[in-house]
N, C-alpha and C positions, 0 to 999 in steps of 0.2 A: 241274488240278494241284494237288497238295497237296505242301506242301514241309515238311520234319520234319528237324531235326537237335537233337543234343543235344551240346553243346561242355564239354568238362573242362578248366578253368582254373585252376592251382593258384595262388592268390595270393603264397604263400610262395616259387613256384618264380622270382617276379624283386622284384628292386628293390635298395639300394644296401646293405641288410645281407649280410654272408658268411654264408651257410646250408650245413649239411652237406649236399653231395651227394647221397650214400649214402641220408642220411634223408629228404629230399625226393622223392627216387624212389621208396622203398620207401612213400613216405606216398602217394604219388600212385597206386601199384600198388595199393594197398589199397581206395582211393576207386574206381578204374577197375572192379576186381572187383565192389565193392556196387552201382556203378552199372549196371554189364553185367548182373549178376543181376536189379536191381529192373527194367530194362527189360526184359529177356527173360521175365520173371515175368509182364509183359503185353503178351506179344505183338509186342514191338518188334523190330527189326534191332539187333544188337550190333555191328556192322562196325566195325571200326578203321579210318579213313583219317586223312589230313592235308588234307583238305579244308577250307576255311575258308568262312564263310557268304558271301565274296563268290564263292567257287566254286561253291557250291549255286548261289546265284542267276543266275551266267553260265551253268549248265549250262541254267538253266530258262528262261532268253531264249532261247538256242540252240535248245532244243526247241519252244519257244511264243514266235517275234518278237511276236506280237500282244500278249503282255504288256507292252511298252514303249509303246502307244499309248493314254494314258489321258485 
């Protein structure tokens, strides 16, 4: 089983300092566009989901329960 996930997390979107929401979202879209084009150029899937690393791993264990026996 191959697990593959790329997660975009923008550090400036979290914190105690007030940020301009529209500017932050605009920059995140630019980063997302760049990342999607890089992944797509390498033949990688560029599907956008809200899956976390935990969700991906839970799906893997559901599909392959033998992965839990180490």
